[in-house]
C-alpha positions as CSV (number, residue, x, y, z in Angstrom):
1,M,-26.8,18.4,-6.0
2,Q,-25.2,18.1,-9.3
3,P,-25.8,15.7,-11.5
4,M,-22.4,14.7,-11.7
5,H,-22.0,13.3,-8.7
6,N,-24.4,10.8,-9.2
7,N,-21.6,9.1,-11.3
8,L,-19.0,7.6,-9.3
9,Q,-16.1,7.8,-11.2
10,K,-16.8,11.4,-12.3
11,F,-17.1,12.4,-9.0
12,L,-13.4,11.0,-8.1
13,E,-12.4,12.6,-10.9
14,T,-13.2,16.6,-8.7
15,K,-10.9,15.2,-6.0
16,G,-7.6,15.8,-7.6
17,A,-4.7,14.0,-5.5
18,E,-5.1,11.3,-2.6
19,Y,-4.8,13.2,0.2
20,A,-5.4,16.5,-0.9
21,P,-5.8,18.7,0.7
22,F,-4.5,17.4,4.2
23,D,-6.7,18.1,7.1
24,P,-6.0,15.9,10.0
25,S,-9.5,16.6,11.7
26,R,-11.8,16.0,8.9
27,A,-12.2,12.7,8.9
28,L,-12.9,12.4,12.1
29,R,-15.5,15.0,11.9
30,I,-17.1,13.5,9.0
31,Y,-16.9,9.9,10.8
32,E,-19.0,11.4,13.3
33,C,-22.1,11.6,11.0
34,F,-21.2,9.2,9.0
35,R,-21.7,6.5,11.6
36,R,-24.8,7.7,12.5
37,D,-26.1,8.1,9.4
38,F,-24.9,4.7,7.9
39,L,-23.3,2.4,10.1
40,G,-25.2,2.3,13.5
41,N,-24.0,-0.8,15.4
42,F,-23.3,-3.0,12.1
43,L,-19.2,-2.5,12.1
44,P,-17.7,-5.8,11.0
45,K,-14.2,-6.8,13.7
46,V,-11.3,-4.8,11.8
47,I,-7.9,-5.6,11.0
48,H,-5.8,-2.1,10.4
49,I,-2.9,-2.7,8.1
50,V,-0.5,0.1,9.1
51,G,3.3,1.0,7.7
52,T,5.4,1.3,5.3
53,N,6.3,-1.5,3.4
54,G,4.6,-4.5,2.8
55,K,1.1,-3.7,4.0
56,G,-0.9,-4.7,0.8
57,S,0.8,-8.5,1.1
58,T,0.5,-8.8,4.8
59,G,-3.2,-7.5,4.3
60,R,-4.1,-9.9,1.4
61,Y,-2.5,-13.2,3.0
62,I,-4.8,-12.4,5.9
63,A,-8.3,-11.4,3.6
64,L,-7.1,-14.4,1.4
65,S,-6.8,-16.6,4.7
66,L,-9.9,-15.3,6.6
67,A,-12.2,-16.1,3.5
68,K,-11.9,-19.3,3.8
69,H,-14.1,-19.1,6.8
70,Y,-15.6,-15.5,6.8
71,Q,-17.3,-13.2,4.6
72,I,-14.3,-10.8,4.0
73,L,-13.5,-7.1,2.5
74,H,-10.0,-6.1,1.9
75,F,-9.4,-2.2,1.3
76,T,-6.0,-1.6,-0.5
77,S,-4.0,1.4,-2.3
78,P,-3.4,2.7,-4.7
79,H,-4.8,0.6,-7.9
80,L,-3.1,-0.1,-10.8
81,F,-5.5,0.3,-13.0
82,E,-9.3,0.7,-12.0
83,F,-10.6,2.0,-9.2
84,N,-12.4,-1.2,-7.9
85,E,-9.2,-2.7,-7.4
86,R,-9.1,-1.4,-4.2
87,F,-12.2,-3.5,-2.5
88,Y,-11.7,-7.0,-2.4
89,C,-14.1,-9.4,-1.5
90,N,-14.0,-13.3,-1.2
91,D,-15.2,-13.3,-4.9
92,G,-12.5,-11.1,-6.5
93,Y,-12.9,-7.2,-6.7
94,L,-15.7,-5.3,-6.5
95,A,-17.7,-4.6,-8.8
96,W,-18.5,-1.7,-10.5
97,E,-22.2,-1.6,-10.1
98,K,-22.1,-2.3,-6.1
99,L,-19.1,0.4,-5.9
100,Q,-21.4,2.8,-7.9
101,K,-25.1,2.1,-6.0
102,A,-22.6,2.8,-2.5
103,H,-21.7,5.7,-4.0
104,Q,-25.3,6.8,-4.5
105,E,-26.0,5.8,-1.4
106,I,-23.2,8.0,0.6
107,I,-23.4,11.3,-1.7
108,Q,-26.5,11.9,-0.4
109,K,-25.2,13.3,2.6
110,A,-23.6,16.9,1.8
111,Y,-20.9,16.1,4.7
112,M,-19.1,13.8,2.3
113,E,-18.4,16.0,-0.4
114,E,-16.0,17.5,2.0
115,A,-13.7,14.2,1.9
116,S,-10.5,13.7,0.0
117,Y,-10.4,11.4,-2.3
118,F,-8.4,9.4,-0.4
119,E,-11.2,9.2,2.7
120,Y,-14.3,9.0,0.4
121,A,-12.7,5.5,-0.6
122,T,-12.1,5.1,3.1
123,F,-15.6,6.0,4.3
124,M,-17.6,3.9,0.6
125,A,-15.2,1.1,3.0
126,L,-16.7,1.0,5.7
127,Y,-20.2,1.3,4.1
128,L,-19.4,-1.5,2.0
129,A,-18.1,-3.6,4.8
130,R,-21.2,-3.8,7.2
131,D,-22.6,-6.9,6.0
132,R,-18.9,-8.8,6.7
133,D,-17.4,-10.6,9.1
134,F,-13.8,-9.0,8.5
135,L,-12.9,-5.4,7.6
136,I,-9.3,-5.5,6.5
137,L,-8.2,-1.9,6.2
138,E,-4.9,-0.8,4.9
139,A,-4.0,2.9,5.9
140,G,-3.1,5.1,3.5
141,L,0.5,7.3,3.9
142,G,0.2,7.6,7.4
143,G,-1.3,6.0,11.1
144,E,-2.5,8.3,13.3
145,F,-3.9,10.9,11.4
146,D,-5.3,8.3,8.6
147,S,-9.3,8.2,7.8
148,T,-8.5,4.6,8.0
149,N,-7.5,5.4,11.9
150,V,-11.6,6.6,12.4
151,L,-12.3,3.0,13.9
152,S,-10.8,2.6,17.4
153,E,-12.0,-0.8,18.1
154,K,-9.3,-3.0,15.9
155,I,-6.2,-5.1,15.9
156,S,-2.9,-3.4,14.5
157,V,-1.1,-4.6,12.4
158,F,2.6,-2.8,12.1
159,T,4.5,-4.1,9.1
160,Q,8.3,-2.6,8.3
161,I,8.1,1.1,9.0
162,G,11.0,3.0,6.6
163,L,11.4,6.7,5.3
164,D,9.2,7.7,2.9
165,H,6.1,10.1,2.6
166,M,8.7,12.5,4.4
167,E,6.9,15.9,3.0
168,F,4.1,14.5,5.1
169,L,5.4,12.7,8.4
170,G,8.8,14.0,9.2
171,D,12.7,13.3,7.9
172,R,13.4,11.4,11.0
173,I,12.3,7.6,11.8
174,E,11.4,8.0,15.2
175,E,9.1,10.8,13.4
176,I,7.6,8.6,11.3
177,A,7.1,6.2,13.8
178,R,5.6,7.9,16.3
179,T,2.7,8.9,14.1
180,K,2.3,5.6,12.9
181,L,2.5,3.7,15.7
182,N,0.0,6.6,17.6
183,A,-2.6,4.8,15.3
184,M,-2.2,1.4,17.7
185,G,-5.2,-0.4,19.1
186,K,-6.1,-2.6,21.9
187,I,-4.3,-5.8,20.2
188,A,-1.4,-5.2,18.4
189,F,0.7,-7.6,15.9
190,I,4.5,-5.8,14.8
191,G,6.5,-7.4,12.2
192,I,10.2,-7.5,11.8
193,Q,12.2,-3.9,11.6
194,K,14.8,-2.7,9.8
195,Y,15.2,0.4,12.1
196,S,16.5,-0.4,15.6
197,Q,14.3,2.9,17.1
198,V,11.4,1.4,15.7
199,L,10.4,-1.1,18.4
200,P,11.1,0.7,21.4
201,I,8.5,3.3,20.2
202,A,6.3,0.7,19.5
203,Q,6.4,-0.9,22.8
204,E,6.1,2.6,25.0
205,I,3.4,3.6,22.9
206,A,1.9,-0.2,24.1
207,Q,2.2,0.4,27.8
208,K,0.4,3.8,27.5
209,K,-2.2,2.8,25.8
210,H,-2.5,-1.0,27.4
211,T,-2.1,-2.8,24.7
212,R,-0.9,-6.1,24.1
213,L,1.6,-6.1,21.7
214,E,3.2,-9.4,19.7
215,V,6.4,-8.8,18.2
216,L,7.3,-10.7,15.7
217,R,11.4,-11.6,16.1
218,E,11.7,-14.7,14.1
219,Y,10.3,-16.6,10.7
220,P,10.7,-19.6,8.3
221,I,12.4,-18.7,5.2
222,A,10.2,-19.4,2.1
223,S,12.4,-20.8,-1.0
224,N,12.3,-18.9,-4.1
225,F,9.9,-16.1,-2.5
226,P,11.9,-13.0,-1.6
227,L,13.0,-12.2,2.0
228,F,10.6,-9.8,2.4
229,L,7.6,-11.9,1.4
230,S,8.5,-14.5,3.7
231,Q,8.6,-12.0,6.5
232,N,5.0,-10.4,5.4
233,F,3.8,-14.2,5.1
234,A,5.5,-14.6,9.0
235,L,3.5,-11.2,10.4
236,A,0.0,-12.8,8.7
237,Q,0.8,-15.9,10.5
238,K,0.8,-14.1,14.2
239,V,-2.0,-12.4,13.2
240,L,-4.2,-15.3,12.6
241,E,-2.9,-17.8,15.2
242,F,-4.4,-15.2,17.3
243,L,-7.9,-15.5,15.3
244,G,-7.8,-19.6,15.1
245,V,-7.5,-19.5,11.2
246,E,-4.8,-21.7,9.5
247,I,-2.5,-19.3,6.9
248,C,-3.0,-19.4,3.3
249,A,-0.2,-21.3,1.3
250,I,2.6,-18.5,0.5
251,E,2.0,-19.2,-3.2
252,E,-1.7,-17.7,-2.8
253,L,-0.9,-13.8,-3.0
254,N,-3.0,-12.3,-5.8
255,L,-1.4,-9.0,-5.9
256,I,0.1,-7.9,-8.9
257,G,3.9,-6.3,-8.6
258,R,5.5,-8.1,-5.4
259,M,8.8,-8.9,-6.9
260,Q,6.1,-10.6,-9.1
261,R,8.3,-12.5,-12.2
262,V,5.5,-12.2,-14.8
263,K,7.9,-13.8,-17.8
264,K,11.3,-15.7,-17.7
265,N,13.5,-12.3,-17.8
266,I,11.2,-9.6,-16.2
267,W,10.7,-8.8,-12.7
268,L,7.7,-5.8,-11.6
269,D,8.1,-4.6,-8.7
270,V,6.0,-1.8,-7.3
271,G,8.2,-0.3,-4.7
272,H,8.4,3.2,-4.6
273,N,11.4,4.2,-1.8
274,L,14.8,3.3,-0.4
275,D,14.0,0.9,1.8
276,S,11.7,-1.5,-1.2
277,A,15.5,-0.9,-3.5
278,L,17.9,-1.8,-0.6
279,A,15.6,-5.5,-0.3
280,I,15.4,-5.5,-3.9
281,A,19.0,-5.6,-4.5
282,D,19.3,-7.9,-2.5
283,E,17.1,-10.2,-4.0
284,L,18.5,-9.7,-7.1
285,Q,21.9,-11.3,-5.6
286,G,24.3,-10.1,-8.0
287,K,21.9,-10.4,-11.2
288,K,22.7,-8.1,-13.8
289,V,19.4,-6.4,-15.3
290,V,17.9,-3.6,-17.4
291,L,16.4,-1.1,-14.4
292,V,12.4,0.4,-16.3
293,Y,11.7,3.1,-13.9
294,N,10.4,6.8,-13.1
295,A,9.7,8.3,-10.2
296,Y,7.6,10.5,-8.3
297,K,9.9,13.9,-7.7
298,Q,10.1,13.6,-4.2
299,K,11.1,10.5,-3.5
300,D,15.1,10.0,-3.1
301,I,15.8,9.4,-6.4
302,D,19.5,9.5,-6.2
303,A,19.7,7.1,-3.1
304,I,17.2,4.6,-5.0
305,L,19.8,4.8,-8.6
306,G,22.8,4.4,-6.4
307,V,21.7,1.1,-4.4
308,F,20.6,-0.2,-7.9
309,K,23.9,1.3,-9.6
310,D,26.3,-2.0,-9.4
311,C,23.1,-4.3,-10.7
312,V,22.0,-2.5,-13.5
313,T,23.7,-2.6,-17.0
314,R,21.4,0.4,-18.1
315,V,18.0,2.5,-16.9
316,E,15.6,2.3,-19.9
317,I,13.0,5.7,-18.8
318,I,9.1,4.5,-19.2
319,S,7.1,7.9,-20.2
320,V,5.0,8.3,-16.9
321,F,1.8,11.3,-17.4
322,H,1.1,12.1,-14.0
323,E,1.7,15.3,-12.3
324,R,4.2,14.3,-9.5
325,I,6.7,12.6,-11.8
326,I,10.1,14.0,-12.0
327,P,10.7,16.0,-14.8
328,K,12.8,13.9,-17.2
329,R,15.7,16.3,-17.8
330,I,16.2,16.2,-14.0
331,L,15.8,12.3,-13.8
332,Q,18.3,12.0,-17.2
333,D,21.1,14.6,-15.0
334,K,20.9,12.5,-12.0
335,L,21.7,9.1,-14.0
336,E,25.0,11.5,-15.6
337,R,26.1,12.5,-12.7
338,L,25.6,8.7,-11.2
339,K,27.6,7.4,-15.2
340,I,24.5,5.0,-15.1
341,P,24.0,4.4,-18.6
342,Y,20.5,5.3,-19.8
343,S,17.6,5.1,-23.0
344,D,14.2,6.1,-23.4
345,F,12.3,2.6,-22.8
346,C,11.1,0.5,-25.9
347,G,9.7,-2.5,-24.8
348,F,11.6,-5.8,-23.5
349,N,14.2,-8.2,-25.6
350,S,14.2,-11.8,-25.0
351,W,18.0,-11.8,-24.1
352,E,18.0,-9.4,-21.5
353,D,16.5,-9.3,-18.4
354,Y,14.2,-6.4,-16.9
355,L,13.1,-4.9,-13.4
356,V,10.4,-2.8,-14.2
357,F,10.6,-0.5,-10.6
358,G,9.6,3.2,-9.1
359,S,6.2,3.4,-8.4
360,F,2.8,1.9,-9.2
361,S,2.2,4.3,-11.7
362,V,5.3,2.5,-13.5
363,V,3.8,-0.8,-13.5
364,S,0.6,0.2,-14.5
365,E,1.8,2.0,-17.8
366,V,4.5,-0.9,-18.4
367,M,1.6,-3.5,-18.1
368,R,-0.9,-1.1,-20.2
369,Q,1.7,-0.4,-22.5
370,Y,3.9,-3.7,-23.3
371,L,2.2,-6.8,-21.3
372,E,-1.1,-8.6,-20.7
373,R,-3.1,-7.4,-18.4
Protein backbone atom coordinates (compact mmCIF):
# COMPACT_ATOMS: atom_id res chain seq x y z
CA MET A 1 0.00 0.00 0.00
CA GLN A 2 1.29 3.46 -0.84
CA PRO A 3 2.00 5.56 2.28
CA MET A 4 -0.23 8.41 1.08
CA HIS A 5 -3.25 6.11 1.32
CA ASN A 6 -2.90 6.14 5.10
CA ASN A 7 -3.93 9.80 5.03
CA LEU A 8 -7.65 10.22 4.38
CA GLN A 9 -7.44 13.72 2.91
CA LYS A 10 -4.73 12.76 0.43
CA PHE A 11 -6.53 9.55 -0.46
CA LEU A 12 -9.76 11.43 -1.26
CA GLU A 13 -7.83 13.82 -3.49
CA THR A 14 -6.88 10.86 -5.69
CA LYS A 15 -10.52 10.03 -6.29
CA GLY A 16 -11.53 13.01 -8.44
CA ALA A 17 -15.23 13.60 -9.11
CA GLU A 18 -17.85 12.29 -6.67
CA TYR A 19 -19.29 9.55 -8.88
CA ALA A 20 -16.56 8.89 -11.46
CA PRO A 21 -16.12 6.50 -13.02
CA PHE A 22 -19.79 5.51 -12.89
CA ASP A 23 -20.40 1.77 -12.54
CA PRO A 24 -23.81 0.73 -11.15
CA SER A 25 -22.60 -2.73 -10.11
CA ARG A 26 -19.39 -1.71 -8.31
CA ALA A 27 -20.86 -0.67 -4.95
CA LEU A 28 -22.73 -3.98 -4.61
CA ARG A 29 -19.57 -5.94 -5.36
CA ILE A 30 -17.63 -4.00 -2.75
CA TYR A 31 -20.45 -4.29 -0.23
CA GLU A 32 -20.46 -8.09 -0.28
CA CYS A 33 -16.83 -8.11 0.85
CA PHE A 34 -17.22 -5.12 3.14
CA ARG A 35 -20.15 -6.66 5.00
CA ARG A 36 -18.19 -9.86 5.61
CA ASP A 37 -15.05 -8.07 6.78
CA PHE A 38 -16.48 -5.19 8.82
CA LEU A 39 -20.20 -5.38 9.54
CA GLY A 40 -21.39 -8.88 10.34
CA ASN A 41 -24.65 -8.42 12.24
CA PHE A 42 -23.82 -4.98 13.60
CA LEU A 43 -25.94 -2.79 11.34
CA PRO A 44 -28.17 -0.12 12.91
CA LYS A 45 -31.71 0.64 11.79
CA VAL A 46 -31.39 2.48 8.47
CA ILE A 47 -33.51 5.37 7.22
CA HIS A 48 -32.72 5.92 3.55
CA ILE A 49 -33.48 9.42 2.22
CA VAL A 50 -33.93 9.61 -1.57
CA GLY A 51 -35.14 12.46 -3.78
CA THR A 52 -34.13 15.54 -5.75
CA ASN A 53 -34.80 18.39 -3.33
CA GLY A 54 -35.18 18.41 0.44
CA LYS A 55 -33.09 15.37 1.37
CA GLY A 56 -30.76 17.26 3.69
CA SER A 57 -33.36 19.05 5.80
CA THR A 58 -35.76 16.06 5.94
CA GLY A 59 -32.95 13.79 7.10
CA ARG A 60 -31.63 16.31 9.61
CA TYR A 61 -35.07 16.78 11.22
CA ILE A 62 -35.27 13.01 11.62
CA ALA A 63 -31.71 12.88 12.97
CA LEU A 64 -32.16 15.72 15.46
CA SER A 65 -35.36 14.15 16.78
CA LEU A 66 -33.95 10.64 17.12
CA ALA A 67 -30.78 11.99 18.75
CA LYS A 68 -32.81 13.02 21.80
CA HIS A 69 -33.37 9.30 22.53
CA TYR A 70 -30.87 7.25 20.51
CA GLN A 71 -27.33 7.21 19.17
CA ILE A 72 -27.47 8.33 15.54
CA LEU A 73 -25.30 9.01 12.51
CA HIS A 74 -26.60 11.24 9.70
CA PHE A 75 -24.72 10.89 6.41
CA THR A 76 -25.23 13.78 3.96
CA SER A 77 -23.57 15.16 0.84
CA PRO A 78 -21.95 17.22 -0.48
CA HIS A 79 -20.13 19.30 2.13
CA LEU A 80 -19.58 23.06 2.21
CA PHE A 81 -16.12 23.27 3.74
CA GLU A 82 -14.76 20.03 5.19
CA PHE A 83 -15.39 16.35 4.43
CA ASN A 84 -16.35 15.61 8.05
CA GLU A 85 -19.53 17.71 7.60
CA ARG A 86 -20.98 14.65 5.86
CA PHE A 87 -20.99 12.72 9.16
CA TYR A 88 -23.27 14.20 11.83
CA CYS A 89 -23.83 12.46 15.16
CA ASN A 90 -25.32 13.31 18.56
CA ASP A 91 -22.41 15.59 19.44
CA GLY A 92 -22.16 17.35 16.07
CA TYR A 93 -19.86 16.60 13.17
CA LEU A 94 -17.56 13.63 13.69
CA ALA A 95 -13.99 14.63 14.45
CA TRP A 96 -11.37 14.15 11.74
CA GLU A 97 -9.52 11.82 14.07
CA LYS A 98 -12.42 9.35 14.03
CA LEU A 99 -12.69 9.53 10.26
CA GLN A 100 -8.96 9.02 9.91
CA LYS A 101 -9.06 5.97 12.19
CA ALA A 102 -11.95 4.46 10.21
CA HIS A 103 -10.10 5.11 6.96
CA GLN A 104 -6.96 3.36 8.22
CA GLU A 105 -9.06 0.30 9.04
CA ILE A 106 -11.06 -0.06 5.84
CA ILE A 107 -8.35 0.93 3.35
CA GLN A 108 -6.40 -2.17 4.39
CA LYS A 109 -8.74 -4.12 2.10
CA ALA A 110 -7.63 -3.85 -1.52
CA TYR A 111 -11.19 -3.83 -2.86
CA MET A 112 -11.79 -0.43 -1.23
CA GLU A 113 -9.38 1.12 -3.73
CA GLU A 114 -12.03 0.58 -6.42
CA ALA A 115 -14.65 2.80 -4.77
CA SER A 116 -15.47 6.24 -6.17
CA TYR A 117 -15.28 9.26 -3.84
CA PHE A 118 -18.97 9.04 -2.92
CA GLU A 119 -18.94 5.27 -2.59
CA TYR A 120 -15.97 5.46 -0.26
CA ALA A 121 -17.78 8.06 1.87
CA THR A 122 -20.84 5.77 1.98
CA PHE A 123 -18.81 2.79 3.21
CA MET A 124 -17.16 4.99 5.83
CA ALA A 125 -20.66 5.88 7.06
CA LEU A 126 -21.61 2.20 7.29
CA TYR A 127 -18.43 1.45 9.24
CA LEU A 128 -18.86 4.42 11.59
CA ALA A 129 -22.53 3.59 12.29
CA ARG A 130 -21.87 0.06 13.55
CA ASP A 131 -22.33 1.07 17.20
CA ARG A 132 -25.28 3.43 16.53
CA ASP A 133 -28.99 2.80 16.91
CA PHE A 134 -29.94 4.63 13.70
CA LEU A 135 -28.18 5.51 10.47
CA ILE A 136 -29.91 8.23 8.45
CA LEU A 137 -28.41 7.66 5.02
CA GLU A 138 -28.87 10.29 2.32
CA ALA A 139 -28.62 9.11 -1.28
CA GLY A 140 -26.37 10.95 -3.70
CA LEU A 141 -27.82 11.79 -7.09
CA GLY A 142 -29.73 8.56 -7.71
CA GLY A 143 -31.60 5.80 -5.95
CA GLU A 144 -31.63 2.33 -7.47
CA PHE A 145 -27.95 2.44 -8.48
CA ASP A 146 -26.73 4.66 -5.66
CA SER A 147 -24.15 3.20 -3.29
CA THR A 148 -26.44 4.02 -0.36
CA ASN A 149 -28.90 1.49 -1.77
CA VAL A 150 -26.70 -1.55 -1.02
CA LEU A 151 -28.72 -2.07 2.18
CA SER A 152 -32.00 -3.93 1.72
CA GLU A 153 -33.34 -3.62 5.28
CA LYS A 154 -34.38 0.02 5.61
CA ILE A 155 -37.14 2.58 5.89
CA SER A 156 -37.31 4.52 2.62
CA VAL A 157 -38.14 8.23 2.64
CA PHE A 158 -38.76 9.95 -0.70
CA THR A 159 -38.63 13.74 -0.78
CA GLN A 160 -39.71 15.78 -3.80
CA ILE A 161 -38.50 14.23 -7.07
CA GLY A 162 -37.73 16.57 -9.94
CA LEU A 163 -35.56 17.20 -12.98
CA ASP A 164 -31.88 17.18 -12.09
CA HIS A 165 -28.72 15.20 -12.90
CA MET A 166 -30.34 14.30 -16.21
CA GLU A 167 -26.96 13.34 -17.67
CA PHE A 168 -27.07 10.35 -15.29
CA LEU A 169 -30.77 9.70 -14.69
CA GLY A 170 -32.59 10.47 -17.95
CA ASP A 171 -34.41 13.37 -19.59
CA ARG A 172 -37.96 12.64 -18.45
CA ILE A 173 -39.49 12.88 -15.00
CA GLU A 174 -40.82 9.32 -15.39
CA GLU A 175 -37.30 7.95 -15.92
CA ILE A 176 -35.85 9.89 -13.00
CA ALA A 177 -38.71 8.99 -10.67
CA ARG A 178 -38.52 5.29 -11.49
CA THR A 179 -34.76 5.17 -10.91
CA LYS A 180 -35.12 6.83 -7.52
CA LEU A 181 -38.26 4.96 -6.44
CA ASN A 182 -36.78 1.57 -7.33
CA ALA A 183 -34.70 1.98 -4.15
CA MET A 184 -37.91 1.43 -2.15
CA GLY A 185 -37.73 -0.82 0.89
CA LYS A 186 -40.55 -2.70 2.65
CA ILE A 187 -41.64 0.43 4.53
CA ALA A 188 -41.68 3.73 2.64
CA PHE A 189 -42.85 7.31 3.00
CA ILE A 190 -43.27 9.79 0.16
CA GLY A 191 -43.60 13.56 0.48
CA ILE A 192 -45.53 16.18 -1.45
CA GLN A 193 -44.70 15.93 -5.15
CA LYS A 194 -44.71 18.65 -7.80
CA TYR A 195 -45.01 16.28 -10.76
CA SER A 196 -48.22 14.26 -11.01
CA GLN A 197 -46.40 11.33 -12.65
CA VAL A 198 -44.39 10.52 -9.52
CA LEU A 199 -47.02 9.15 -7.12
CA PRO A 200 -48.56 6.58 -9.52
CA ILE A 201 -45.07 5.19 -10.20
CA ALA A 202 -44.43 5.00 -6.44
CA GLN A 203 -47.71 3.15 -5.89
CA GLU A 204 -46.94 0.73 -8.75
CA ILE A 205 -43.49 -0.08 -7.35
CA ALA A 206 -44.88 -0.40 -3.82
CA GLN A 207 -47.45 -2.92 -5.03
CA LYS A 208 -44.78 -4.99 -6.80
CA LYS A 209 -42.50 -4.98 -3.76
CA HIS A 210 -45.32 -5.47 -1.22
CA THR A 211 -44.24 -2.23 0.44
CA ARG A 212 -46.20 -0.40 3.08
CA LEU A 213 -46.30 3.05 1.43
CA GLU A 214 -47.36 6.11 3.46
CA VAL A 215 -48.18 9.22 1.40
CA LEU A 216 -47.98 12.75 2.78
CA ARG A 217 -50.96 14.58 1.31
CA GLU A 218 -51.27 17.65 3.52
CA TYR A 219 -49.13 19.56 5.96
CA PRO A 220 -49.34 22.57 8.28
CA ILE A 221 -47.52 25.66 7.04
CA ALA A 222 -44.98 27.01 9.52
CA SER A 223 -45.03 30.81 9.61
CA ASN A 224 -41.72 32.59 8.94
CA PHE A 225 -40.32 29.48 7.27
CA PRO A 226 -40.15 28.64 3.54
CA LEU A 227 -42.99 26.50 2.23
CA PHE A 228 -40.60 23.76 1.10
CA LEU A 229 -39.16 23.56 4.61
CA SER A 230 -42.66 23.06 6.03
CA GLN A 231 -43.15 20.19 3.58
CA ASN A 232 -39.86 18.54 4.56
CA PHE A 233 -40.61 19.01 8.25
CA ALA A 234 -44.04 17.36 7.81
CA LEU A 235 -42.53 14.40 5.95
CA ALA A 236 -39.97 13.90 8.73
CA GLN A 237 -42.78 14.09 11.28
CA LYS A 238 -44.70 11.31 9.49
CA VAL A 239 -41.64 9.05 9.66
CA LEU A 240 -41.06 9.85 13.32
CA GLU A 241 -44.70 9.16 14.21
CA PHE A 242 -44.21 5.67 12.77
CA LEU A 243 -41.12 5.28 14.98
CA GLY A 244 -42.97 6.60 18.04
CA VAL A 245 -40.70 9.64 18.43
CA GLU A 246 -41.75 13.28 18.80
CA ILE A 247 -40.28 15.63 16.23
CA CYS A 248 -37.99 18.49 17.24
CA ALA A 249 -38.98 22.12 16.68
CA ILE A 250 -38.73 23.40 13.10
CA GLU A 251 -36.36 26.11 14.36
CA GLU A 252 -33.78 23.50 15.42
CA LEU A 253 -32.59 22.83 11.86
CA ASN A 254 -28.80 23.30 11.84
CA LEU A 255 -27.99 22.92 8.14
CA ILE A 256 -26.50 25.92 6.38
CA GLY A 257 -28.10 27.35 3.25
CA ARG A 258 -31.73 26.28 3.21
CA MET A 259 -33.17 29.71 2.35
CA GLN A 260 -31.21 30.81 5.39
CA ARG A 261 -31.27 34.45 6.40
CA VAL A 262 -27.73 35.04 7.67
CA LYS A 263 -28.11 38.82 7.86
CA LYS A 264 -31.08 41.13 7.58
CA ASN A 265 -30.46 41.58 3.86
CA ILE A 266 -28.72 38.30 2.87
CA TRP A 267 -30.26 34.89 2.10
CA LEU A 268 -28.22 31.77 1.35
CA ASP A 269 -29.56 28.75 -0.50
CA VAL A 270 -27.60 25.76 -1.82
CA GLY A 271 -30.30 25.04 -4.42
CA HIS A 272 -29.05 24.32 -7.92
CA ASN A 273 -31.95 23.17 -10.09
CA LEU A 274 -35.09 24.57 -11.66
CA ASP A 275 -37.52 23.32 -9.02
CA SER A 276 -35.51 24.84 -6.18
CA ALA A 277 -35.34 28.14 -8.12
CA LEU A 278 -39.13 28.11 -8.53
CA ALA A 279 -39.63 27.43 -4.81
CA ILE A 280 -37.32 30.29 -3.82
CA ALA A 281 -38.87 32.72 -6.30
CA ASP A 282 -42.22 31.96 -4.65
CA GLU A 283 -40.72 32.72 -1.24
CA LEU A 284 -39.40 36.08 -2.41
CA GLN A 285 -43.01 37.14 -3.18
CA GLY A 286 -42.06 39.96 -5.51
CA LYS A 287 -39.13 41.21 -3.43
CA LYS A 288 -36.29 42.52 -5.60
CA VAL A 289 -32.86 41.08 -4.82
CA VAL A 290 -29.33 41.04 -6.15
CA LEU A 291 -28.67 37.45 -7.22
CA VAL A 292 -25.15 36.28 -6.36
CA TYR A 293 -24.80 33.39 -8.77
CA ASN A 294 -22.74 30.81 -10.59
CA ALA A 295 -23.55 27.26 -11.64
CA TYR A 296 -22.27 23.98 -13.02
CA LYS A 297 -22.38 23.84 -16.81
CA GLN A 298 -24.74 20.83 -16.99
CA LYS A 299 -27.52 22.67 -15.12
CA ASP A 300 -30.54 24.23 -16.89
CA ILE A 301 -29.10 27.71 -16.39
CA ASP A 302 -31.32 29.47 -18.95
CA ALA A 303 -34.48 28.20 -17.24
CA ILE A 304 -33.18 29.03 -13.75
CA LEU A 305 -32.22 32.58 -14.72
CA GLY A 306 -35.58 32.93 -16.48
CA VAL A 307 -37.33 32.12 -13.19
CA PHE A 308 -35.38 34.82 -11.36
CA LYS A 309 -35.55 37.44 -14.12
CA ASP A 310 -38.48 39.37 -12.68
CA CYS A 311 -37.22 39.38 -9.09
CA VAL A 312 -33.59 40.41 -9.53
CA THR A 313 -32.21 43.87 -10.02
CA ARG A 314 -29.01 42.34 -11.38
CA VAL A 315 -26.88 39.20 -11.21
CA GLU A 316 -23.45 39.39 -9.60
CA ILE A 317 -21.19 36.56 -10.76
CA ILE A 318 -19.13 34.97 -7.99
CA SER A 319 -15.88 33.36 -9.15
CA VAL A 320 -15.84 29.66 -8.28
CA PHE A 321 -12.87 27.45 -9.09
CA HIS A 322 -14.35 24.06 -9.97
CA GLU A 323 -13.85 21.84 -13.02
CA ARG A 324 -17.61 21.70 -13.68
CA ILE A 325 -18.37 25.42 -13.34
CA ILE A 326 -19.71 27.14 -16.46
CA PRO A 327 -17.16 29.34 -18.30
CA LYS A 328 -17.76 32.96 -17.36
CA ARG A 329 -18.18 34.18 -20.95
CA ILE A 330 -20.94 31.63 -21.63
CA LEU A 331 -22.78 32.69 -18.45
CA GLN A 332 -22.45 36.32 -19.48
CA ASP A 333 -23.87 35.50 -22.93
CA LYS A 334 -26.89 33.86 -21.31
CA LEU A 335 -27.49 36.89 -19.11
CA GLU A 336 -27.20 39.23 -22.11
CA ARG A 337 -29.71 37.18 -24.11
CA LEU A 338 -32.13 37.34 -21.18
CA LYS A 339 -31.43 41.09 -20.80
CA ILE A 340 -30.47 40.68 -17.15
CA PRO A 341 -27.90 43.23 -15.95
CA TYR A 342 -24.78 41.69 -14.44
CA SER A 343 -21.44 42.48 -12.88
CA ASP A 344 -18.75 40.72 -10.87
CA PHE A 345 -19.46 40.05 -7.20
CA CYS A 346 -17.21 42.08 -4.91
CA GLY A 347 -19.12 42.07 -1.62
CA PHE A 348 -22.39 43.09 -0.01
CA ASN A 349 -23.96 46.52 0.35
CA SER A 350 -26.02 47.23 3.44
CA TRP A 351 -28.79 48.97 1.45
CA GLU A 352 -29.61 46.09 -0.95
CA ASP A 353 -31.12 42.63 -0.48
CA TYR A 354 -29.12 39.63 -1.71
CA LEU A 355 -29.85 36.00 -2.58
CA VAL A 356 -26.83 33.70 -2.86
CA PHE A 357 -27.84 30.72 -5.02
CA GLY A 358 -26.58 28.20 -7.58
CA SER A 359 -24.72 25.38 -5.82
CA PHE A 360 -22.99 24.27 -2.64
CA SER A 361 -19.80 25.65 -4.18
CA VAL A 362 -21.33 29.12 -4.60
CA VAL A 363 -22.52 29.29 -0.98
CA SER A 364 -19.20 27.91 0.24
CA GLU A 365 -17.18 30.48 -1.73
CA VAL A 366 -19.29 33.39 -0.51
CA MET A 367 -19.00 32.23 3.08
CA ARG A 368 -15.25 31.69 2.81
CA GLN A 369 -14.58 35.13 1.40
CA TYR A 370 -17.29 37.46 2.65
CA LEU A 371 -19.19 36.04 5.63
CA GLU A 372 -18.20 34.65 8.98
CA ARG A 373 -18.43 30.86 8.80
